[in-house]
Backbone of each chain as ProteinMPNN parsed JSONL, in Angstrom:
{"seq_chain_A": "MSLDPTHTFDTSVKLALYGITAESGRIPGLNAVAERVGDTPAAVKEAYARLRAQRLLWLEANGVTVRMAPPFSGVPTQHQVTVDGIEYYANCAWDALGISAALHRPGLVRSRCEQSLAPFELHVGLEGPEPSSWLFHCLVPAARWWDDLVFT", "coords_chain_A": {"N_chain_A": [[5.841, 15.491, -12.512], [5.476, 13.532, -9.573], [6.824, 13.428, -6.31], [8.165, 10.533, -4.769], [7.664, 9.389, -1.62], [9.068, 7.276, -0.599], [11.52, 7.162, -1.733], [15.076, 7.867, -1.402], [16.579, 10.996, -0.633], [18.777, 11.451, -2.498], [18.016, 9.802, -4.565], [15.63, 11.049, -5.357], [16.669, 13.362, -6.293], [18.243, 12.526, -8.374], [16.333, 11.355, -10.083], [14.674, 13.632, -10.589], [16.537, 15.281, -11.957], [17.146, 13.674, -14.223], [14.631, 13.408, -15.22], [13.694, 15.976, -15.894], [15.643, 16.444, -17.905], [15.022, 14.414, -19.785], [12.517, 15.372, -20.533], [13.021, 17.808, -21.641], [15.375, 17.821, -23.184], [17.675, 19.09, -22.363], [20.109, 19.346, -19.854], [19.154, 20.267, -16.647], [19.545, 23.36, -14.668], [20.79, 23.886, -11.278], [18.865, 25.108, -9.685], [16.413, 24.52, -10.898], [16.292, 21.73, -10.428], [16.239, 21.741, -7.728], [13.87, 22.954, -7.187], [12.066, 21.085, -8.254], [12.435, 18.919, -6.527], [11.689, 20.149, -4.19], [13.467, 21.164, -2.316], [16.478, 22.841, -1.02], [18.762, 24.643, -3.059], [21.375, 24.163, -2.024], [21.186, 21.726, -0.679], [20.7, 20.111, -2.82], [23.111, 20.407, -4.134], [24.763, 18.994, -2.504], [23.772, 16.502, -2.784], [24.409, 16.039, -5.367], [27.232, 15.688, -5.273], [27.418, 13.347, -3.936], [26.184, 11.668, -5.844], [27.972, 11.917, -7.847], [30.162, 10.671, -6.717], [29.162, 8.049, -6.893], [29.521, 7.62, -9.503], [27.571, 8.411, -11.247], [27.051, 10.921, -12.199], [28.812, 13.657, -13.855], [30.494, 16.316, -12.797], [31.031, 19.88, -13.343], [33.828, 21.913, -12.243], [32.802, 23.689, -10.314], [30.977, 22.269, -8.885], [28.164, 22.381, -9.131], [27.236, 22.54, -11.686], [26.107, 20.376, -14.04], [27.864, 18.484, -16.053], [27.81, 16.079, -17.382], [25.181, 13.771, -17.358], [25.148, 10.795, -17.762], [23.263, 9.016, -20.216], [23.244, 11.595, -21.285], [24.452, 14.8, -22.375], [25.572, 17.807, -20.943], [26.434, 19.872, -22.531], [26.751, 21.026, -25.907], [27.579, 18.561, -28.348], [29.188, 16.544, -30.96], [27.473, 14.527, -31.268], [24.211, 14.04, -31.825], [20.942, 13.382, -30.903], [17.727, 12.586, -31.853], [14.612, 12.165, -30.373], [11.272, 11.494, -30.367], [10.804, 14.069, -31.35], [12.311, 15.639, -29.661], [15.501, 17.092, -29.228], [18.642, 15.881, -28.225], [21.82, 15.9, -26.714], [24.52, 13.699, -26.799], [27.04, 12.188, -24.817], [29.048, 10.743, -26.089], [29.8, 8.235, -28.611], [28.956, 5.787, -27.709], [27.015, 6.696, -25.78], [25.159, 7.882, -27.504], [23.744, 5.954, -28.605], [22.761, 5.115, -26.253], [20.862, 6.849, -25.374], [18.377, 6.412, -26.674], [18.099, 3.891, -25.586], [17.869, 4.507, -22.821], [15.526, 6.015, -22.819], [13.759, 4.342, -23.785], [12.708, 4.613, -26.376], [12.263, 4.94, -29.926], [14.848, 6.362, -31.934], [16.835, 8.862, -33.706], [20.107, 9.003, -34.549], [22.573, 11.422, -35.122], [25.706, 11.911, -36.244], [29.194, 11.675, -36.849], [31.941, 10.495, -38.76], [34.897, 10.395, -37.225], [37.444, 10.557, -38.478], [37.24, 11.021, -41.359], [35.126, 12.811, -41.223], [32.734, 12.359, -42.416], [29.256, 12.547, -42.528], [27.098, 10.85, -40.328], [24.223, 8.917, -39.931], [21.931, 7.206, -38.01], [19.313, 5.118, -37.559], [17.55, 4.156, -34.704], [15.784, 1.544, -33.345], [13.39, 0.178, -31.031], [14.37, -2.293, -30.626], [16.994, -2.041, -31.271], [19.688, -0.755, -33.305], [19.383, -0.04, -36.861], [20.836, -2.202, -39.377], [24.302, -1.663, -39.768], [27.548, -0.866, -41.012], [29.216, 0.813, -39.764], [31.639, 1.67, -37.242], [32.731, 1.518, -33.848], [35.063, 3.021, -31.735], [37.2, 3.216, -29.018], [39.595, 4.958, -27.242], [40.549, 5.027, -24.672], [41.363, 2.844, -22.063], [39.066, 0.675, -20.159], [39.646, 0.78, -17.391], [40.377, 3.386, -17.011], [38.411, 5.08, -17.596], [36.939, 6.942, -16.008], [38.847, 8.596, -15.138], [39.189, 10.873, -16.518], [36.477, 11.75, -17.708], [35.512, 13.469, -19.662], [37.536, 13.608, -21.553], [37.615, 10.807, -22.189]], "CA_chain_A": [[6.311, 14.342, -11.782], [5.291, 13.63, -8.135], [7.843, 12.786, -5.554], [7.791, 9.303, -4.076], [8.166, 9.527, -0.307], [9.878, 6.066, -0.219], [12.887, 7.422, -2.313], [15.981, 8.682, -0.658], [16.744, 12.365, -1.274], [19.578, 11.378, -3.629], [17.348, 9.167, -5.628], [14.709, 12.042, -5.833], [17.419, 14.373, -7.104], [18.626, 11.893, -9.62], [15.113, 11.234, -10.875], [14.356, 14.969, -11.059], [17.514, 15.721, -12.995], [16.937, 12.959, -15.408], [13.221, 13.582, -15.676], [13.72, 17.288, -16.605], [16.435, 16.368, -19.048], [14.296, 13.699, -20.78], [11.428, 16.148, -20.966], [13.484, 19.044, -22.334], [16.529, 17.574, -24.006], [18.754, 19.851, -21.721], [20.338, 19.072, -18.407], [18.694, 21.576, -15.983], [20.409, 24.017, -13.622], [20.578, 23.53, -9.939], [17.567, 25.662, -9.131], [15.244, 23.787, -11.424], [16.181, 20.506, -9.783], [15.876, 21.965, -6.291], [12.334, 23.243, -7.206], [11.248, 19.832, -8.481], [12.42, 18.056, -5.353], [11.148, 20.814, -3.027], [14.467, 21.474, -1.213], [17.311, 24.003, -1.325], [19.926, 24.311, -3.988], [22.608, 23.761, -1.26], [20.967, 20.372, -0.432], [20.836, 19.405, -4.134], [24.513, 20.366, -4.508], [25.393, 17.939, -1.661], [23.359, 15.237, -3.405], [25.268, 15.956, -6.645], [28.515, 15.136, -4.908], [27.283, 11.858, -3.639], [25.877, 10.956, -7.118], [29.271, 11.866, -8.601], [30.971, 9.54, -6.113], [28.688, 6.745, -7.48], [29.804, 7.676, -10.985], [26.299, 8.575, -12.015], [27.045, 12.291, -12.794], [30.083, 14.256, -13.988], [30.305, 17.67, -12.478], [32.06, 20.875, -13.541], [34.56, 22.105, -11.019], [31.986, 24.373, -9.4], [30.144, 21.285, -8.172], [26.761, 22.59, -9.276], [26.905, 22.366, -13.079], [26.289, 18.902, -14.432], [28.406, 18.381, -17.487], [27.289, 14.738, -17.997], [24.291, 12.914, -16.734], [25.057, 9.827, -18.833], [24.006, 9.295, -21.561], [22.946, 12.915, -21.776], [25.479, 15.738, -22.165], [25.118, 19.141, -20.637], [26.956, 20.841, -23.532], [26.577, 20.513, -27.341], [28.58, 17.662, -28.85], [28.903, 16.104, -32.336], [26.498, 13.416, -31.351], [22.969, 14.556, -31.541], [19.897, 12.309, -31.037], [16.368, 13.039, -31.789], [13.607, 11.237, -29.98], [9.933, 12.105, -30.188], [10.812, 15.455, -31.683], [13.241, 16.391, -28.836], [16.886, 17.01, -29.525], [19.427, 15.646, -27.128], [23.279, 15.75, -27.01], [25.107, 12.594, -26.156], [28.561, 12.537, -24.503], [29.978, 10.033, -26.911], [29.127, 7.374, -29.511], [28.146, 4.829, -26.828], [25.836, 7.369, -25.218], [24.304, 8.257, -28.502], [22.758, 4.81, -28.644], [22.21, 5.015, -24.872], [19.686, 7.858, -25.191], [17.213, 5.608, -27.05], [18.001, 2.824, -24.624], [17.409, 5.059, -21.557], [14.174, 6.609, -22.908], [12.817, 3.291, -24.367], [11.921, 5.091, -27.508], [13.128, 5.009, -31.122], [15.501, 7.639, -32.122], [17.71, 9.078, -34.831], [21.397, 9.421, -34.182], [23.252, 12.136, -36.179], [27.06, 12.177, -35.758], [30.16, 11.797, -37.946], [33.208, 9.704, -38.72], [35.966, 11.328, -36.677], [38.592, 10.776, -39.385], [36.796, 11.569, -42.637], [34.153, 13.8, -41.007], [31.53, 12.046, -43.103], [28.091, 12.441, -41.661], [26.566, 9.502, -39.862], [22.881, 8.906, -39.411], [21.604, 5.792, -37.55], [17.964, 4.908, -36.914], [17.631, 3.237, -33.517], [14.51, 1.209, -32.9], [13.268, -0.371, -29.7], [15.127, -3.465, -30.528], [18.323, -1.774, -31.657], [19.955, 0.057, -34.536], [19.38, -0.642, -38.21], [22.17, -2.726, -39.649], [25.267, -0.611, -40.133], [28.946, -1.32, -40.988], [30.07, 1.728, -39.032], [32.296, 1.052, -36.087], [32.901, 2.265, -32.599], [36.453, 2.939, -31.181], [37.454, 3.932, -27.786], [41.03, 5.047, -27.052], [40.909, 4.959, -23.329], [40.973, 1.513, -21.498], [37.989, 0.699, -19.206], [40.111, 1.044, -16.075], [40.706, 4.808, -16.858], [37.34, 5.926, -18.122], [36.458, 7.967, -15.168], [39.945, 9.518, -14.673], [38.768, 12.17, -17.163], [35.417, 11.337, -18.527], [35.379, 14.36, -20.83], [38.469, 13.069, -22.569], [37.225, 9.531, -22.619]], "C_chain_A": [[6.137, 14.473, -10.291], [6.378, 12.919, -7.47], [7.391, 11.538, -4.832], [8.497, 9.353, -2.714], [9.062, 8.383, 0.109], [11.314, 6.236, -0.84], [13.728, 8.177, -1.337], [16.049, 10.083, -1.377], [17.639, 12.282, -2.507], [18.868, 10.789, -4.784], [16.303, 10.199, -6.216], [15.46, 13.058, -6.748], [17.846, 13.809, -8.383], [17.452, 11.844, -10.54], [14.603, 12.675, -11.41], [15.309, 15.441, -12.137], [17.298, 15.041, -14.269], [15.656, 13.176, -15.994], [13.183, 14.926, -16.446], [14.536, 17.164, -17.922], [15.755, 15.553, -20.124], [13.097, 14.511, -21.376], [11.841, 17.36, -21.941], [14.523, 18.997, -23.384], [17.75, 18.433, -23.423], [18.848, 19.465, -20.269], [19.948, 20.369, -17.624], [19.749, 22.085, -14.983], [19.96, 23.564, -12.266], [19.266, 23.916, -9.299], [16.358, 24.866, -9.585], [15.089, 22.372, -10.724], [15.715, 20.745, -8.397], [14.361, 22.229, -6.315], [11.601, 21.972, -7.388], [11.268, 18.97, -7.142], [11.907, 18.766, -4.051], [12.209, 20.998, -1.971], [15.345, 22.577, -1.759], [18.341, 23.584, -2.352], [21.106, 23.762, -3.244], [22.389, 22.227, -1.016], [21.109, 19.572, -1.742], [22.343, 19.285, -4.458], [25.187, 19.222, -3.734], [25.048, 16.583, -2.346], [24.174, 14.99, -4.643], [26.629, 15.283, -6.301], [28.472, 13.732, -4.588], [27.05, 11.052, -4.925], [27.138, 10.95, -7.94], [30.206, 10.73, -7.989], [30.465, 8.14, -6.547], [28.887, 6.656, -8.892], [28.537, 7.686, -11.794], [26.236, 9.985, -12.655], [28.635, 12.685, -12.872], [29.828, 15.691, -13.793], [31.409, 18.637, -12.95], [32.746, 21.184, -12.07], [33.86, 22.905, -9.873], [31.079, 23.54, -8.598], [28.636, 21.463, -8.333], [26.315, 22.425, -10.704], [27.136, 20.942, -13.514], [26.68, 18.854, -15.881], [27.942, 17.061, -18.13], [26.415, 14.066, -16.927], [24.109, 11.727, -17.673], [23.81, 9.124, -18.986], [23.932, 10.751, -22.003], [24.236, 13.842, -21.418], [24.902, 17.122, -21.821], [25.63, 20.272, -21.641], [26.757, 20.145, -24.887], [27.76, 19.674, -27.668], [28.29, 17.382, -30.358], [27.907, 14.93, -32.438], [25.148, 13.83, -30.848], [21.941, 13.316, -31.732], [18.566, 12.924, -30.953], [15.37, 11.93, -31.465], [12.299, 11.948, -29.732], [10.031, 13.552, -30.462], [11.816, 16.333, -30.789], [14.63, 16.141, -29.173], [17.707, 16.886, -28.264], [20.873, 15.67, -27.613], [23.765, 14.58, -26.196], [26.564, 12.811, -25.836], [29.452, 11.839, -25.471], [29.178, 9.031, -27.788], [28.323, 6.291, -28.703], [26.883, 5.442, -26.216], [24.816, 7.732, -26.183], [23.254, 7.158, -28.703], [22.09, 4.734, -27.272], [21.037, 5.86, -24.722], [18.366, 7.127, -25.606], [17.014, 4.493, -26.012], [17.531, 3.302, -23.269], [15.869, 5.487, -21.622], [13.194, 5.504, -23.529], [11.938, 3.795, -25.569], [12.874, 5.112, -28.744], [13.736, 6.335, -31.345], [16.372, 7.733, -33.387], [18.963, 9.696, -34.354], [22.028, 10.198, -35.265], [24.681, 12.361, -35.571], [27.895, 12.162, -36.967], [31.265, 10.787, -37.717], [34.3, 10.72, -38.289], [37.208, 11.584, -37.661], [38.224, 11.505, -40.665], [35.74, 12.787, -42.423], [32.858, 13.589, -41.849], [30.352, 11.957, -42.145], [27.574, 11.105, -41.476], [25.189, 9.695, -39.347], [22.602, 7.412, -39.092], [20.241, 5.814, -36.942], [18.152, 3.839, -35.872], [16.192, 2.91, -33.167], [14.483, 0.656, -31.489], [14.08, -1.617, -29.468], [16.604, -3.312, -30.995], [18.511, -0.937, -32.834], [19.707, -0.715, -35.784], [20.8, -1.181, -38.492], [23.131, -1.589, -40.208], [26.661, -1.181, -40.025], [29.785, -0.269, -40.227], [30.59, 1.087, -37.754], [32.493, 2.09, -34.898], [34.345, 2.073, -32.092], [36.598, 3.824, -29.973], [39.0, 3.911, -27.499], [41.408, 4.73, -25.635], [40.46, 3.584, -22.709], [39.918, 1.727, -20.361], [38.433, 1.149, -17.762], [40.329, 2.609, -15.847], [39.603, 5.714, -17.373], [36.944, 7.133, -17.334], [37.598, 8.828, -14.61], [39.65, 10.86, -15.25], [37.724, 11.778, -18.107], [35.126, 12.249, -19.713], [36.276, 13.909, -21.944], [38.079, 11.685, -23.148], [36.035, 9.65, -23.639]], "O_chain_A": [[6.612, 15.465, -9.737], [6.848, 11.898, -7.971], [6.273, 11.521, -4.316], [9.725, 9.359, -2.632], [9.772, 8.513, 1.106], [12.219, 5.489, -0.467], [13.244, 8.996, -0.556], [15.636, 10.262, -2.523], [17.345, 12.951, -3.498], [19.084, 11.225, -5.915], [16.108, 10.226, -7.431], [14.963, 13.515, -7.777], [17.833, 14.496, -9.404], [17.563, 12.259, -11.693], [14.174, 12.805, -12.557], [14.861, 15.966, -13.157], [17.258, 15.682, -15.32], [15.544, 13.141, -17.219], [12.67, 14.965, -17.564], [14.141, 17.731, -18.941], [15.863, 15.915, -21.295], [12.734, 14.351, -22.541], [11.118, 17.787, -22.841], [14.636, 19.833, -24.281], [18.799, 18.428, -24.068], [17.856, 19.286, -19.563], [20.416, 21.453, -17.973], [20.657, 21.38, -14.544], [18.906, 22.947, -12.105], [18.663, 23.186, -8.514], [15.434, 24.578, -8.824], [13.981, 21.898, -10.472], [14.854, 20.012, -7.91], [13.657, 21.706, -5.451], [10.579, 21.766, -6.734], [10.256, 18.401, -6.732], [11.718, 18.143, -3.007], [11.869, 20.987, -0.788], [15.048, 23.181, -2.79], [18.724, 22.423, -2.499], [21.815, 22.927, -3.807], [23.36, 21.482, -1.144], [21.607, 18.446, -1.72], [22.809, 18.265, -4.965], [26.082, 18.56, -4.26], [25.879, 15.683, -2.466], [24.577, 13.863, -4.928], [27.077, 14.392, -7.022], [29.383, 12.972, -4.92], [27.587, 9.96, -5.112], [27.345, 10.001, -8.697], [30.895, 9.995, -8.696], [31.232, 7.177, -6.568], [28.459, 5.674, -9.499], [28.431, 7.073, -12.856], [25.436, 10.203, -13.565], [29.513, 12.189, -12.165], [29.031, 16.28, -14.524], [32.584, 18.271, -12.961], [32.297, 20.785, -10.995], [34.228, 22.83, -8.701], [30.439, 24.052, -7.679], [27.883, 20.725, -7.698], [25.131, 22.191, -10.945], [28.225, 20.389, -13.367], [25.901, 19.153, -16.786], [27.717, 17.007, -19.339], [26.831, 13.832, -15.793], [23.069, 11.614, -18.322], [23.269, 8.637, -17.993], [24.522, 11.1, -23.026], [24.918, 13.684, -20.406], [23.872, 17.531, -22.356], [25.255, 21.44, -21.536], [26.621, 18.927, -25.002], [28.877, 20.035, -27.298], [27.326, 17.885, -30.935], [27.57, 14.44, -33.516], [24.923, 13.964, -29.645], [22.109, 12.43, -32.57], [18.299, 13.72, -30.053], [15.282, 10.915, -32.157], [12.241, 12.907, -28.962], [9.317, 14.29, -29.783], [12.11, 17.492, -31.077], [14.963, 14.979, -29.408], [17.528, 17.663, -27.327], [21.125, 15.481, -28.803], [23.45, 14.479, -25.01], [27.247, 13.559, -26.536], [30.571, 12.308, -25.68], [27.951, 9.008, -27.686], [27.178, 5.97, -29.02], [25.833, 4.803, -26.143], [23.66, 7.897, -25.796], [22.071, 7.413, -28.932], [20.937, 4.313, -27.177], [20.204, 5.524, -23.881], [17.357, 7.251, -24.911], [15.886, 4.199, -25.616], [16.829, 2.55, -22.594], [15.1, 5.343, -20.671], [12.006, 5.747, -23.742], [10.757, 3.496, -25.742], [14.088, 5.275, -28.619], [13.161, 7.355, -30.963], [16.596, 6.721, -34.051], [18.94, 10.798, -33.805], [22.044, 9.665, -36.374], [24.805, 12.946, -34.494], [27.438, 12.569, -38.035], [31.475, 10.301, -36.605], [34.541, 11.738, -38.938], [37.86, 12.628, -37.644], [38.847, 12.509, -41.007], [35.534, 13.617, -43.308], [32.024, 14.485, -41.976], [30.454, 11.358, -41.074], [27.605, 10.282, -42.391], [24.953, 10.508, -38.453], [23.001, 6.512, -39.83], [20.023, 6.459, -35.916], [18.786, 2.805, -36.083], [15.433, 3.786, -32.754], [15.513, 0.678, -30.815], [14.437, -1.972, -28.345], [17.345, -4.289, -31.099], [17.525, -0.418, -33.356], [19.809, -1.942, -35.779], [21.795, -0.705, -37.946], [22.738, -0.728, -40.995], [26.96, -1.901, -39.073], [30.989, -0.475, -40.07], [30.046, 0.099, -37.262], [32.41, 3.309, -35.044], [34.78, 0.923, -32.051], [36.182, 4.982, -29.932], [39.593, 2.833, -27.536], [42.497, 4.207, -25.399], [39.291, 3.219, -22.832], [39.878, 2.772, -19.711], [37.678, 1.804, -17.044], [40.445, 3.078, -14.714], [39.789, 6.915, -17.566], [36.653, 8.198, -17.878], [37.382, 9.673, -13.741], [39.824, 11.882, -14.588], [38.04, 11.482, -19.26], [34.529, 11.797, -20.69], [35.877, 13.827, -23.105], [38.181, 11.42, -24.346], [35.545, 8.637, -24.138]]}, "seq_chain_B": "MLFFRSEELIDAWCRTRGVTPRPIVRMDQLWQLAVTWYSTRLEAESRRPAPNEMRSIFEDLGLAGDFWDPTTDMFG", "coords_chain_B": {"N_chain_B": [[35.372, 8.107, -27.239], [34.18, 7.123, -30.133], [32.629, 7.407, -33.411], [33.335, 5.688, -36.369], [33.773, 5.242, -39.994], [35.134, 3.145, -41.051], [37.534, 0.437, -40.467], [39.946, 1.076, -41.563], [39.933, 3.813, -41.482], [39.902, 4.221, -38.745], [42.5, 3.398, -38.137], [43.954, 5.27, -39.491], [43.237, 7.593, -38.183], [44.312, 7.027, -35.652], [46.977, 6.805, -36.328], [47.549, 9.487, -37.019], [47.582, 10.695, -34.612], [49.434, 9.416, -33.246], [48.804, 7.133, -31.596], [47.959, 4.021, -30.184], [45.871, 1.737, -31.972], [42.778, 0.621, -30.747], [40.672, -2.136, -29.47], [37.961, -2.888, -31.722], [34.51, -2.096, -31.952], [31.423, -3.353, -32.984], [28.335, -2.097, -34.272], [26.091, -3.593, -33.36], [27.048, -4.764, -31.059], [27.675, -2.445, -29.628], [25.12, -1.446, -29.169], [24.123, -3.393, -27.414], [25.754, -2.748, -25.247], [24.915, -0.16, -24.684], [22.258, -0.68, -23.895], [22.621, -2.297, -21.661], [23.965, -0.508, -20.012], [22.243, 1.777, -19.759], [19.402, 1.216, -19.843], [17.914, 1.252, -17.535], [18.398, 3.69, -16.466], [16.736, 5.912, -15.945], [15.265, 5.175, -13.864], [14.4, 4.484, -10.452], [16.107, 2.748, -8.981], [18.338, 2.443, -10.515], [21.757, 1.844, -11.394], [25.236, 2.07, -11.838], [27.028, -0.601, -13.604], [28.943, -2.741, -11.499], [32.479, -3.187, -11.178], [33.245, -6.033, -11.438], [30.954, -6.963, -12.666], [30.992, -5.452, -15.0], [33.234, -6.598, -16.28], [32.092, -9.147, -16.874], [29.966, -8.502, -18.475], [31.314, -7.331, -20.745], [32.814, -9.573, -21.576], [30.838, -11.395, -22.279], [30.001, -10.191, -24.63], [32.03, -10.64, -26.178], [34.124, -8.981, -25.886], [36.944, -8.987, -24.624], [40.01, -9.197, -22.558], [42.782, -7.131, -21.432], [42.205, -4.477, -21.977], [39.464, -4.107, -21.661], [39.171, -4.529, -19.005], [38.083, -3.302, -16.076], [39.517, -3.148, -13.749], [42.182, -3.547, -14.148], [45.653, -2.78, -13.944], [47.286, -2.453, -16.116], [47.574, -0.421, -17.799], [48.804, 1.577, -16.487]], "CA_chain_B": [[34.361, 7.105, -27.767], [33.824, 7.821, -31.415], [32.201, 6.588, -34.575], [34.183, 5.688, -37.612], [33.103, 4.53, -41.101], [35.755, 1.854, -41.414], [38.742, 0.139, -39.71], [41.059, 1.821, -42.15], [39.808, 5.225, -40.973], [40.296, 4.268, -37.349], [43.846, 3.281, -38.162], [44.452, 6.632, -39.924], [43.007, 8.487, -37.008], [45.299, 6.717, -34.588], [48.337, 7.156, -36.859], [47.674, 10.92, -37.023], [47.755, 11.076, -33.2], [50.494, 8.602, -32.605], [48.311, 6.343, -30.568], [47.721, 2.641, -30.548], [44.478, 1.43, -32.186], [42.229, -0.242, -29.625], [39.689, -3.046, -30.024], [36.939, -2.213, -32.434], [33.196, -2.53, -31.53], [30.394, -3.28, -33.946], [27.072, -1.407, -33.904], [25.185, -4.455, -32.576], [27.706, -4.78, -29.741], [27.496, -1.143, -28.905], [23.702, -1.434, -28.667], [23.996, -4.185, -26.146], [26.415, -1.998, -24.171], [23.989, 1.006, -24.306], [21.084, -1.104, -23.168], [23.066, -2.738, -20.363], [24.319, 0.683, -19.1], [21.271, 2.831, -19.652], [17.991, 0.957, -19.895], [17.239, 1.537, -16.287], [19.028, 4.945, -15.895], [15.772, 6.841, -15.521], [14.517, 4.534, -12.833], [14.883, 4.819, -9.044], [17.086, 1.725, -8.489], [19.4, 2.247, -11.431], [23.088, 2.07, -10.925], [26.187, 1.724, -12.809], [27.474, -1.889, -13.244], [30.146, -2.876, -10.683], [33.658, -3.654, -12.025], [33.209, -7.414, -11.836], [29.866, -7.052, -13.59], [31.478, -4.984, -16.235], [34.101, -7.654, -16.966], [31.308, -10.159, -17.369], [29.229, -7.93, -19.652], [32.171, -7.182, -21.873], [33.206, -10.911, -22.083], [29.652, -11.938, -23.035], [29.953, -9.539, -25.94], [33.34, -10.965, -27.035], [35.115, -7.881, -25.595], [37.877, -9.56, -23.571], [41.4, -8.701, -22.539], [43.062, -6.045, -20.403], [41.591, -3.164, -22.372], [38.052, -4.032, -21.213], [39.094, -4.915, -17.601], [38.052, -2.011, -15.312], [40.389, -3.213, -12.603], [43.564, -3.795, -14.473], [46.677, -1.685, -13.839], [48.192, -2.699, -17.264], [47.693, 0.815, -18.515], [49.187, 2.556, -15.507]], "C_chain_B": [[33.64, 7.606, -29.001], [33.325, 6.828, -32.42], [33.239, 6.667, -35.716], [33.481, 4.828, -38.75], [33.814, 3.274, -41.398], [37.012, 1.59, -40.498], [39.923, 0.925, -40.258], [41.073, 3.258, -41.591], [40.163, 5.274, -39.524], [41.845, 4.2, -37.283], [44.538, 4.682, -38.519], [44.329, 7.594, -38.845], [44.007, 8.323, -35.875], [46.7, 7.064, -35.039], [48.574, 8.643, -36.749], [48.067, 11.405, -35.648], [48.822, 10.314, -32.52], [50.071, 7.735, -31.486], [47.982, 4.91, -31.118], [46.305, 2.375, -30.819], [44.061, 0.453, -31.085], [41.233, -1.198, -30.223], [38.496, -2.301, -30.612], [35.586, -2.912, -32.029], [32.175, -2.309, -32.604], [29.194, -2.459, -33.362], [26.153, -2.321, -32.963], [25.748, -4.662, -31.118], [27.526, -3.512, -28.928], [26.076, -0.921, -28.497], [23.513, -2.175, -27.377], [24.606, -3.469, -24.904], [25.462, -0.877, -23.736], [22.822, 0.455, -23.565], [21.441, -1.615, -21.731], [23.349, -1.534, -19.464], [23.122, 1.571, -18.806], [19.818, 2.463, -19.649], [17.24, 1.249, -18.694], [17.662, 2.887, -15.695], [17.963, 5.878, -15.391], [14.887, 6.235, -14.405], [15.162, 4.702, -11.489], [16.088, 3.924, -8.662], [18.281, 1.617, -9.431], [20.734, 2.473, -10.822], [24.008, 1.587, -12.044], [26.705, 0.287, -12.588], [28.838, -1.843, -12.441], [31.367, -3.473, -11.597], [33.542, -5.167, -12.363], [32.032, -7.781, -12.796], [30.261, -6.569, -15.008], [32.34, -5.976, -17.013], [33.201, -8.698, -17.653], [30.489, -9.66, -18.613], [30.061, -7.915, -20.888], [32.585, -8.655, -22.488], [31.944, -11.57, -22.821], [29.486, -11.349, -24.407], [31.159, -9.876, -26.813], [34.31, -9.947, -26.849], [35.972, -8.289, -24.443], [39.202, -8.907, -23.581], [41.555, -7.499, -21.647], [42.321, -4.775, -20.713], [40.183, -2.996, -21.757], [38.019, -4.34, -19.698], [39.155, -3.637, -16.782], [38.946, -2.073, -14.094], [41.82, -3.447, -12.907], [44.429, -2.514, -14.25], [47.704, -1.781, -15.076], [48.456, -1.457, -17.937], [48.191, 1.989, -17.721], [49.957, 3.695, -16.095]], "O_chain_B": [[32.674, 8.367, -28.948], [33.543, 5.62, -32.326], [33.903, 7.685, -35.911], [32.744, 3.877, -38.491], [33.204, 2.362, -41.955], [37.465, 2.517, -39.826], [40.787, 1.379, -39.509], [42.128, 3.809, -41.277], [40.692, 6.291, -39.074], [42.442, 4.882, -36.45], [45.516, 5.119, -37.913], [45.253, 8.368, -38.597], [44.47, 9.276, -35.248], [47.516, 7.552, -34.256], [49.686, 9.055, -36.419], [48.789, 12.392, -35.509], [49.099, 10.529, -31.34], [50.809, 7.563, -30.516], [47.775, 4.685, -32.31], [45.489, 2.743, -29.975], [44.828, -0.372, -30.589], [40.954, -1.088, -31.417], [38.07, -1.261, -30.11], [35.536, -4.121, -31.804], [32.05, -1.193, -33.108], [29.096, -2.195, -32.163], [25.571, -1.871, -31.976], [25.007, -4.718, -30.137], [27.265, -3.529, -27.725], [25.85, -0.225, -27.507], [22.885, -1.72, -26.422], [24.122, -3.544, -23.774], [25.238, -0.681, -22.541], [22.391, 1.107, -22.614], [20.705, -1.407, -20.766], [23.006, -1.548, -18.282], [23.002, 2.074, -17.689], [19.002, 3.365, -19.458], [16.033, 1.483, -18.76], [17.323, 3.195, -14.552], [18.244, 6.619, -14.449], [13.843, 6.801, -14.079], [16.346, 5.028, -11.395], [17.018, 4.427, -8.033], [19.164, 0.791, -9.195], [20.861, 3.205, -9.84], [23.651, 0.867, -12.976], [26.831, -0.073, -11.417], [29.713, -1.017, -12.702], [31.158, -4.146, -12.607], [33.738, -5.524, -13.524], [32.099, -8.723, -13.585], [29.922, -7.173, -16.026], [32.19, -6.159, -18.221], [33.44, -9.099, -18.792], [30.374, -10.347, -19.628], [29.648, -8.391, -21.945], [32.667, -8.852, -23.701], [32.087, -12.209, -23.864], [28.873, -11.974, -25.273], [31.282, -9.473, -27.969], [35.313, -9.949, -27.564], [35.667, -7.901, -23.315], [39.52, -8.143, -24.492], [40.576, -6.924, -21.169], [41.862, -4.076, -19.81], [39.778, -1.894, -21.387], [36.925, -4.409, -19.138], [40.178, -2.952, -16.789], [39.105, -1.042, -13.441], [42.628, -3.541, -11.983], [43.966, -1.379, -14.361], [48.811, -1.244, -15.022], [49.472, -1.352, -18.625], [48.077, 3.154, -18.103], [50.352, 4.611, -15.374]]}, "name": "protein", "num_of_chains": 2, "seq": "MSLDPTHTFDTSVKLALYGITAESGRIPGLNAVAERVGDTPAAVKEAYARLRAQRLLWLEANGVTVRMAPPFSGVPTQHQVTVDGIEYYANCAWDALGISAALHRPGLVRSRCEQSLAPFELHVGLEGPEPSSWLFHCLVPAARWWDDLVFTMLFFRSEELIDAWCRTRGVTPRPIVRMDQLWQLAVTWYSTRLEAESRRPAPNEMRSIFEDLGLAGDFWDPTTDMFG"}
């Protein structure tokens, strides 16, 4: 990926982070993002804080580990998505569908029913998921989603 | 934000935890939310919907009420 000189630094950092994640299925570490944007890890860390303020990233307390770059998760979850042979983890059920939406590619969601633990597979095409009677439930009201995004 | 196989299983999950069941979202509605939130996420100008935009998005999908209002203090 080449850097676009018209982008702000924060935009370059965001695109680098998301680009590496899309290519690899894993949210990269600080140094990999710094290398891609051609700047220092310290500068990238500062950009992370600004992107967090825009609610585009969720950081661990150290300020350098990206726990969530929605819809992608930085840690394994029960929501796995396969797109073009690459395995991704989603933060939640919403984000499980969001990965195909973000990548503009068909995908296969593998998750579970949280009560029965029955496995759930859902094929997602470019126009949306196959018909399914499964449901989505969110306990936390919209006004509180970012109070604790991990819990949400 | 979880998947469930049926409404009965959502109710059972909530009962077990002593929490109030919330509005249920179908897969077709969830796809629309996913597209709205994330279809431009890998692009330079992407951003998260603003609160007033979120309200409108939810209402267009039939998801109305305080639960879906990002500015409400009803759940303080």
